[in-house]
C-alpha positions in Angstrom: -25.8 47.2 75.3 -23.2 44.5 75.1 -25.7 42.0 76.6 -28.4 42.9 74.1 -26.0 42.7 71.2 -24.7 39.3 72.4 -28.3 38.0 72.8 -29.1 39.1 69.2 -26.0 37.5 67.9 -26.7 34.2 69.7 -30.3 34.3 68.3 -29.1 34.7 64.8 -26.5 31.9 65.2 -29.1 29.5 66.6 -31.6 30.4 63.9 -29.0 29.6 61.1 -27.8 26.4 62.8 -31.3 25.1 63.5 -32.8 26.0 60.1 -33.1 23.1 57.6 -30.2 22.8 55.2 -31.9 24.4 52.2 -33.5 27.2 54.3 -30.3 28.4 56.0 -29.7 30.8 53.1 -33.1 32.4 53.6 -32.4 33.0 57.3 -29.1 34.6 56.4 -30.8 36.6 53.7 -33.5 37.8 56.1 -31.0 38.9 58.8 -28.8 40.6 56.2 -31.8 42.4 54.6 -32.8 43.7 58.0 -29.3 44.9 58.8 -29.0 46.4 55.3 -32.4 48.2 55.5 -31.5 49.6 58.9 -28.1 50.8 57.5 -29.6 52.5 54.5 -32.3 54.2 56.6 -29.6 55.5 59.0 -27.5 56.7 56.0 -30.4 58.6 54.5 -31.3 60.2 57.8 -27.7 61.2 58.4 -27.4 62.8 54.9 -30.6 64.8 55.4 -30.4 65.5 59.1 -26.8 65.4 60.2 -24.8 63.1 62.5 -26.8 60.4 64.3 -25.5 59.1 67.6 -26.6 55.5 68.2 -24.8 54.4 71.4 -22.2 55.6 73.9 -19.6 53.2 75.3 -17.1 53.4 78.1 -14.2 51.1 77.9 -11.3 50.5 80.3 -8.7 50.5 77.5 -9.5 53.7 75.5 -12.2 55.5 77.5 -15.4 56.9 76.0 -16.5 55.9 72.5 -19.6 56.3 70.3 -21.3 54.4 67.5 -22.5 57.1 65.1 -23.5 57.7 61.5 -22.1 60.8 59.7 -21.8 61.7 56.0 -18.7 59.5 55.4 -20.2 56.6 57.3 -23.4 56.9 55.2 -21.5 56.4 51.9 -19.9 53.2 53.2 -23.1 52.0 54.8 -25.0 52.2 51.5 -22.4 50.2 49.5 -22.0 47.6 52.3 -25.7 47.2 52.5 -26.3 46.8 48.8 -23.4 44.5 48.3 -24.3 42.4 51.3 -27.9 41.7 50.1 -26.6 40.9 46.6 -23.9 38.5 47.8 -26.1 36.6 50.2 -28.8 36.2 47.6 -26.2 35.1 45.1 -24.9 32.4 47.5 -28.3 30.7 47.2 -27.4 29.3 43.8 -23.6 29.1 44.3 -23.7 27.0 47.5 -26.4 24.7 46.3 -23.8 22.4 44.5 -22.0 22.0 47.8 -24.9 20.9 49.9 -24.3 17.2 49.2 -20.5 17.6 49.9 -20.6 19.4 53.2 -22.4 18.8 56.4 -25.2 21.0 57.8 -22.8 22.4 60.4 -20.3 23.4 57.7 -22.9 25.3 55.7 -24.3 26.9 58.9 -20.8 28.1 59.9 -20.4 29.6 56.4 -23.6 31.6 56.6 -22.9 32.7 60.2 -19.5 34.0 59.1 -21.0 35.7 56.0 -23.7 37.5 58.1 -21.0 38.4 60.7 -18.8 39.9 58.0 -21.6 42.0 56.6 -22.6 43.3 60.1 -19.0 43.8 61.3 -18.2 46.0 58.2 -21.2 48.2 59.2 -19.9 48.4 62.7 -16.4 49.4 61.5 -17.7 52.5 59.6 -20.1 53.5 62.5 -17.5 53.3 65.3 -15.8 56.5 66.4 -12.6 54.6 67.1 -10.7 52.9 69.9 -11.7 49.5 71.3 -15.1 49.3 69.4 -13.3 50.0 66.1 -10.5 47.5 66.8 -13.0 44.9 68.0 -15.2 45.3 64.9 -12.1 45.3 62.7 -10.9 42.0 64.2 -14.4 40.5 63.9 -14.3 41.4 60.2 -10.9 39.7 59.8 -11.9 36.4 61.6 -15.2 36.2 59.7 -13.5 36.6 56.3 -10.8 34.1 57.3 -13.5 31.5 58.0 -15.2 32.3 54.7 -12.0 31.8 52.7 -11.7 28.4 54.4 -15.0 27.2 52.8 -13.2 24.4 50.9 -10.6 23.8 53.6 -9.8 20.3 52.3 -7.7 22.0 49.5 -4.1 22.7 50.5 -4.0 26.0 48.4 -7.1 27.2 50.3 -5.6 26.5 53.7 -2.4 28.2 52.6 -4.2 31.3 51.2 -6.3 31.6 54.4 -3.3 31.4 56.7 -1.4 33.9 54.6 -4.4 36.3 54.8 -4.7 35.8 58.6 -1.0 36.5 59.2 -1.0 39.6 57.0 -4.2 41.0 58.5 -2.8 40.6 62.0 0.4 42.3 61.1 -1.7 45.2 60.0 -3.8 44.9 63.1 -0.7 45.3 65.3 0.1 48.6 63.5 -3.5 49.8 64.1 -3.3 48.9 67.8 0.1 50.7 68.1 -1.4 53.8 66.3 -4.5 54.0 68.6 -2.3 53.5 71.7 -0.1 56.4 70.6 -3.2 58.5 70.0 -4.6 57.7 73.4 -1.3 58.3 75.3 -1.0 61.8 73.9 -4.6 63.0 73.7 -6.4 60.8 76.3 -8.8 59.6 73.6 -8.5 57.0 70.9 -11.3 58.4 68.7 -10.8 59.5 65.2 -11.8 63.0 66.2 -8.7 63.1 68.5 -6.3 62.7 65.5 -6.5 66.5 64.7 -5.5 67.3 68.3 -2.7 64.8 68.2 -1.3 66.4 65.0 -1.2 69.8 66.8 0.6 68.4 69.9 3.0 65.7 68.6 4.9 64.9 65.4 2.2 63.9 63.0 4.0 61.8 60.4 4.9 58.8 62.6 1.3 58.3 63.6 0.1 58.8 60.1 2.6 56.3 58.7 1.7 53.6 61.3 -2.0 53.9 60.7 -1.5 54.2 57.0 0.3 50.8 57.0 -2.4 49.3 59.2 -5.2 50.5 56.9 -3.2 49.9 53.8 -2.8 46.2 54.7 -6.5 45.7 54.5 -6.9 47.9 51.4 -4.2 45.9 49.4 -1.8 48.9 49.1 1.5 48.1 47.5 3.6 46.4 48.8 1.1 45.0 51.3 -1.1 43.6 48.6 0.3 40.1 48.4 -2.6 38.5 50.2 -5.2 39.6 47.7 -4.1 37.5 44.6 -4.0 34.4 46.9 -7.1 34.8 49.0 -9.6 35.7 46.2 -9.0 32.6 44.0 -9.2 30.4 47.1 -12.5 31.9 48.4 -15.9 31.2 47.0 -16.9 33.7 44.4 -19.5 35.5 46.5 -17.0 35.8 49.3 -14.4 37.2 46.8 -17.1 39.6 45.6 -17.8 41.2 49.0 -14.2 41.1 50.1 -12.9 42.8 47.0 -15.9 45.0 46.3 -16.5 46.2 49.8 -14.2 44.9 52.6 -10.9 46.3 51.2 -12.7 49.7 51.1 -12.7 49.8 54.9 -9.0 50.4 54.6 -9.7 53.4 52.4 -12.3 54.5 55.0 -9.5 54.6 57.6 -7.2 56.6 55.3 -10.0 59.2 54.6 -10.7 59.5 58.3 -7.1 60.4 58.9 -7.0 62.9 56.0 -10.2 64.5 57.4 -8.3 65.4 60.6 -5.5 67.3 58.8 -7.5 69.5 56.5 -6.6 72.7 58.4 -2.8 72.0 58.6 -1.7 73.1 55.1 1.9 71.9 55.3 1.0 68.5 56.7 -1.9 68.1 54.2 0.5 68.8 51.3 3.1 66.3 52.6 0.5 63.5 53.3 -1.2 64.3 49.9 2.1 63.6 48.2 2.6 60.3 50.1 -1.0 59.2 49.3 -0.6 60.2 45.6 2.7 58.4 45.2 1.3 55.3 46.9 -1.7 55.4 44.6 0.4 55.7 41.4 2.7 52.8 42.4 -0.2 50.6 43.6 -2.4 51.4 40.5 0.3 50.7 38.0 1.6 47.6 39.7 -1.8 46.1 40.1 -3.0 46.6 36.5 0.3 45.4 35.0 0.1 42.2 37.0 -3.6 41.9 36.2 -3.0 42.1 32.5 -0.6 39.1 32.7 -2.8 36.7 34.6 -4.5 33.8 32.9 -6.8 33.0 35.8 -10.0 35.0 36.0 -10.1 35.5 39.7 -6.4 36.3 40.0 -6.9 38.9 37.2 -9.8 40.4 39.1 -7.8 40.4 42.4 -4.9 42.3 40.9 -7.5 44.7 39.3 -8.8 45.4 42.8 -5.3 46.5 43.8 -5.3 48.8 40.7 -8.6 50.4 41.7 -7.4 51.0 45.2 -4.5 52.9 43.5 -6.9 54.9 41.4 -8.9 55.9 44.6 -5.7 56.9 46.3 -4.7 59.0 43.3 -7.9 60.9 43.6 -7.4 61.4 47.4 -3.8 62.5 46.8 -4.9 65.1 44.2 -7.6 66.3 46.5 -5.1 66.8 49.4 -2.5 68.5 47.2 -5.2 70.7 45.6 -6.6 71.9 48.9 -3.1 72.5 50.2 -2.4 74.6 47.1 -5.5 76.7 47.8 -7.6 75.3 44.9 -11.1 74.4 46.1 -12.0 73.1 42.6 -9.1 70.7 42.3 -9.7 69.4 45.9 -13.4 68.8 45.3 -12.7 67.2 41.9 -10.2 64.8 43.5 -12.3 64.0 46.5 -15.6 63.6 44.6 -13.8 61.4 42.0 -12.3 59.2 44.7 -15.5 58.8 46.7 -17.5 58.1 43.6 -14.9 55.5 42.5 -15.3 53.8 45.8 -19.0 53.4 45.1 -18.4 52.5 41.4 -15.8 49.8 42.2 -18.0 48.2 44.8 -20.6 47.7 42.1 -18.7 46.5 39.1 -16.1 44.4 41.0 -18.9 42.7 42.9 -20.6 42.0 39.6 -17.4 40.7 38.0 -16.7 38.2 40.8 -20.2 37.0 40.6 -19.7 36.5 36.9 -16.6 34.5 37.7 -18.6 32.4 40.1 -21.1 31.7 37.3 -18.3 30.5 35.0 -16.6 28.4 37.7 -19.8 26.7 38.7 -20.3 25.5 35.1 -16.7 25.1 33.9 -15.2 23.9 37.3 -12.1 26.1 36.5 -11.2 29.7 36.3 -8.4 29.2 33.8 -9.1 31.3 30.7 -7.4 29.1 28.2 -9.9 26.3 28.8 -12.8 28.4 27.8 -14.0 30.3 24.8 -17.4 30.9 23.2 -19.3 30.9 26.5 -21.5 33.8 25.3 -23.6 31.3 23.4 -24.1 29.0 26.3 -24.5 31.7 29.0 -25.9 34.7 27.2 -27.3 36.6 30.3 -24.0 36.2 32.2 -22.1 37.4 29.1 -24.2 40.5 28.9 -24.0 41.4 32.6 -20.2 40.7 32.6 -19.9 42.9 29.5 -21.6 45.8 31.4 -19.2 45.4 34.3 -16.2 45.1 32.0 -17.0 48.3 30.1 -17.6 50.0 33.5 -14.3 48.9 35.0 -12.4 50.1 31.8 -13.9 53.6 32.5 -15.6 53.7 29.2 -18.8 55.7 28.6 -21.7 55.6 29.1 -21.2 53.6 32.4 -20.2 54.7 35.9 -16.5 54.1 35.8 -16.1 56.8 33.3 -17.8 59.4 35.5 -15.5 59.0 38.5 -12.3 59.0 36.5 -13.6 62.0 34.5 -13.9 64.0 37.7 -10.3 63.2 38.6 -9.1 64.2 35.2 -11.0 67.5 35.5 -9.2 68.2 38.7 -5.8 67.3 37.3 -6.2 69.3 34.1 -7.3 72.3 36.1 -4.2 71.9 38.2 -2.1 72.1 35.0 -4.0 75.0 33.5 -4.1 77.0 36.8 -0.5 76.3 37.6 -1.3 74.5 40.9 1.3 71.8 41.5 1.7 71.2 37.7 4.4 68.4 38.1 2.2 66.3 40.4 -0.9 66.8 38.2 1.0 65.8 35.1 2.4 62.7 36.9 -1.1 61.7 38.0 -2.5 62.3 34.5 0.2 60.1 32.9 -0.3 57.4 35.6 -4.1 57.3 35.3 -3.9 57.2 31.5 -1.5 54.3 31.6 -3.7 52.5 34.2 -6.7 53.0 32.0 -5.0 51.8 28.8 -3.7 48.7 30.4 -7.1 48.0 32.0 -8.6 47.9 28.5 -5.9 45.4 27.6 -6.6 43.2 30.7 -10.4 43.2 30.4 -10.6 42.7 26.6 -8.4 39.8 27.2 -10.7 38.4 29.9 -13.9 39.0 28.0 -12.6 38.0 24.6 -11.0 34.7 25.6 -13.7 33.6 28.0 -16.9 34.6 26.1 -15.9 34.9 22.4 -14.3 32.7 19.9 -14.7 28.9 19.7 -15.0 26.5 22.7 -11.6 25.1 23.9 -13.1 22.2 25.9 -16.2 20.1 26.1 -17.2 21.8 29.3 -18.2 24.9 27.3 -20.6 23.0 25.1 -22.2 21.4 28.2 -22.5 24.8 30.1 -25.9 26.3 30.7 -27.1 29.6 32.2 -27.1 29.9 35.9 -30.2 30.1 38.1 -32.4 33.2 38.5 -31.2 33.9 42.0 -27.7 34.6 40.8 -28.9 36.6 37.9 -31.1 38.8 40.2 -28.1 39.2 42.5 -26.0 40.5 39.6 -28.8 42.8 38.5 -28.6 44.8 41.8 -25.1 46.3 41.0 -26.0 46.4 37.3 -28.9 48.8 38.0 -26.6 51.1 40.0 -23.9 51.0 37.3 -26.5 52.2 34.7 -28.0 54.8 37.1 -24.7 56.5 37.9 -23.5 56.3 34.2 -26.7 57.6 32.7 -27.6 60.2 35.4 -24.2 61.4 36.7 -25.5 64.9 37.5 -27.9 63.3 40.0 -25.4 60.9 41.5 -22.8 63.6 42.1 -25.0 65.7 44.5 -24.8 63.3 47.5 -21.2 62.6 46.7 -20.3 66.3 46.7 -22.2 66.8 50.0 -20.1 64.0 51.6 -16.9 65.5 50.1 -17.8 68.8 51.7 -18.3 67.1 55.1 -14.9 65.4 54.7 -12.8 68.4 53.5 -14.7 71.3 54.9 -14.7 73.0 51.4 -17.8 74.6 49.8 -19.6 72.1 47.6 -22.0 74.6 46.0 -19.4 76.0 43.5 -18.1 72.5 42.7 -21.7 71.2 42.0 -22.3 74.2 39.8 -19.1 73.4 37.9 -19.8 69.7 37.7 -23.4 70.2 36.8 -22.9 71.5 33.3 -20.2 69.0 32.4 -22.1 66.0 33.8 -25.4 67.2 32.3 -23.6 67.2 28.9 -22.2 63.8 29.6 -25.7 62.6 30.4 -27.1 63.8 27.1 -24.2 62.2 25.2 -24.7 58.9 27.0 -28.4 58.8 26.2 -27.7 59.8 22.6 -25.1 57.0 22.3 -27.7 54.4 23.6 -30.3 55.8 21.3 -28.0 55.5 18.3 -27.2 51.9 19.3 -30.8 51.0 19.7 -31.7 52.8 16.4 -29.0 50.8 14.5 -30.2 47.6 16.0 -33.8 48.2 14.9 -32.7 49.3 11.4 -30.7 46.1 11.1 -33.7 44.0 12.3 -35.9 45.8 9.8 -33.5 45.4 6.9 -33.1 41.7 7.6 -36.7 40.8 8.3 -37.2 39.3 4.9 -33.7 37.9 4.4 -32.7 34.4 4.7 -30.0 34.2 7.3 -27.3 31.5 6.8 -24.7 30.6 9.3 -21.3 29.2 8.6 -17.7 29.5 9.7 -16.0 32.9 9.5 -13.2 33.5 7.1 -10.1 31.7 8.3 -7.4 33.7 6.6 -6.8 31.0 4.0 -6.7 28.1 6.4 -8.8 25.2 5.5 -8.6 23.2 8.7 -9.3 25.7 11.5 -9.1 24.6 15.1 -9.1 26.3 18.5 -5.3 26.2 18.7 -5.3 29.0 16.2 -7.1 31.3 18.7 -5.4 33.8 21.0 -4.6 32.4 24.4 -4.3 34.5 27.5 -0.6 34.2 27.3 -0.3 35.3 23.6 -2.8 38.1 24.0 -0.7 39.9 26.7 2.8 38.7 25.5 3.9 42.3 24.7 3.1 43.5 28.2 4.9 40.5 29.6 8.0 41.4 27.7 8.0 44.9 29.1 7.2 43.9 32.7 9.1 40.6 33.0 11.3 42.0 35.7 8.3 42.4 38.0 7.2 38.8 37.9 8.4 35.3 38.7 7.1 32.7 36.3 6.2 29.1 37.1 6.1 27.0 34.0 4.4 23.6 33.7 5.3 21.7 30.4 7.2 22.9 27.4 6.4 25.5 24.8 6.7 25.0 21.1 10.2 25.7 19.9 10.8 28.0 16.9 12.6 25.2 15.1 9.5 22.9 15.1 8.0 23.4 11.7 5.3 20.8 12.3 5.0 20.8 16.1 3.6 17.9 18.0 1.1 18.3 20.8 2.5 20.2 23.8 1.1 20.7 27.3 2.1 24.2 28.4 0.9 26.3 31.3 2.5 29.3 32.9 1.6 31.2 36.0 2.8 34.7 36.7 3.5 35.5 40.4 4.3 38.7 42.0 8.0 39.0 42.9 7.0 41.0 46.0 5.2 37.9 47.2 8.4 36.0 47.4 10.2 38.9 49.1 7.5 39.8 51.7 4.9 37.1 51.7 6.9 34.0 52.3 9.1 35.0 55.2 6.6 33.9 57.8 6.2 30.5 56.1 10.0 30.0 56.4 9.9 31.2 60.0 7.1 28.7 60.9 9.1 25.9 59.2 12.2 26.8 61.1 10.3 27.1 64.4 8.6 23.8 63.8 12.0 22.1 63.3 13.2 23.3 66.7 9.9 22.2 68.4 10.1 18.8 66.7 13.5 18.2 68.3 11.8 18.3 71.7 9.5 15.4 70.7 11.9 12.7 71.7 9.3 10.1 72.6 10.8 9.6 76.1 8.6 10.2 79.1 11.7 11.2 81.2 12.4 14.1 78.9 8.8 15.3 79.1 8.9 15.2 82.9 12.2 17.1 82.8 10.6 19.8 80.6 7.6 20.1 83.0 9.9 20.4 86.0 12.0 23.1 84.2 8.8 25.0 83.4 7.7 24.9 87.1 11.2 26.1 88.2 11.0 29.1 85.8 7.6 30.0 87.1 8.9 29.8 90.7 11.8 32.0 90.0 9.7 34.6 88.2 7.3 34.6 91.1 10.0 35.1 93.7 11.5 38.1 91.8 8.0 39.6 91.4 7.7 39.5 87.7 4.5 37.4 87.8 
């Protein structure tokens, strides 16, 4: 099998490298489409016919392993497949402006890495564990590292990519340690052996080690510090698939572990509390930092951290509910978490694509240089508005459905007396997260698309090509489908939740069905009312003469763009509350209160996470210190270099004599 897989990989690489420059994207699209079609077919077959075993492997490190597709794998295969096709199609328009700047080999390497990332994610969720899982995981990391380095001539890109690579390999070390512990105790490194391990040995050390390893990829607090740096540095389509899908592989690993402890009530309760607390902290930290950002992609990156927290809240409530003996709370939490994984993959992919559209026309992602883009890029504005409403969990779109399921579970926990304290804490946390999310995304949409242009780039902007619009339409259709037909979308999700938890999904589906059917009617009625009002307005104005002019300026006679809200002023209240969490970098000088008639000021402020300076910069200082010691050895004298070589040979000889090497 290894030989066949290697031959296929080499054929794909040669096809991409040998294809003409403008045709490379179509080769990559074709390969991705084949892989995506195969993945979706396997997912459907698994959901309808049970587990599908694809290949058996025998490795010297961890013994027997299998590539297979079960219910949980099916969910992730579908979102990986859809996002992969959309992202590769989107890259057709995004990369076009770089064709003259970069060589053919550079573009070939980019598309090779992009296809590799898509396929490696599929392999991760199909692997049963052990060597094949770690190999696929590392392949995913290396591919995404190369994708971040697309504009490697920029220092900030190189720094972000190196930061990402170091953090991912720290997480990888934890995963290797966890699988080694699992293999030493059970004789198997497959996920299915975790349940046996928990019965034989102390379960919490293994769970914590693997939780850290998976949490590093998912962006779990405080291991999230690579996310806000990597996403602004990467091309937008790369950010879309990394944030929308790749970080979910970390969530996949957490769910696999929780699947193995479902029958140990005491352990399930303890781990449920750990996951719930981690979700609350991660969600609140992510959305508070998101609301304070003035860069579109940094805001979206912190929002991804927030949504990981929301998913973990759902998983925590599910575990605590099942441990308390409530099937309804457990199914509500698990269904809400699984559906939010799907939902986030769609609207976050779409938002990063929208950010890419803006960047390709404005050549910046700084909000305060924009304004009024809705007139110049109307289709992008509409699509981003859909994604913005969805991510704020507002009806009638998909984000509302998944969070509604979590709220149902938590409120049932309060009413039934099952772990009331934790249910109330989760309700408060999720409410705060939702409220601040509305602040963050009204800020993003309002400052970027509404108001008056703040720079000449806005007036010169035009709508992007049809390839990028079609790519954004793929997740948009799924957002509408889940939001408008939630009672249909929940059925496969409930089936997968049953496979994960072992609980009966029939009662849960019956309970959900009436609520979600009512939600469906309300959503369609809301759309009908909006459409009716639009046509009434059109009918009433058909014979009117429409005149345009400036809006009322509150008595000002000389309006200018400086009177509009900036990103900083819009979220100033939140910054005052959360100033202890951030470290500000200020460029320029703000207007002093004593300046009655202020002169022109250049003022820019960047909000960085304090955790970044505590945890993310230690390795930079370590490398600098190591480099200083190494540089002392570069004396420029040949005699010294010969002495070093002889010393090395002496050390090798001594180690050989004592039998160490």
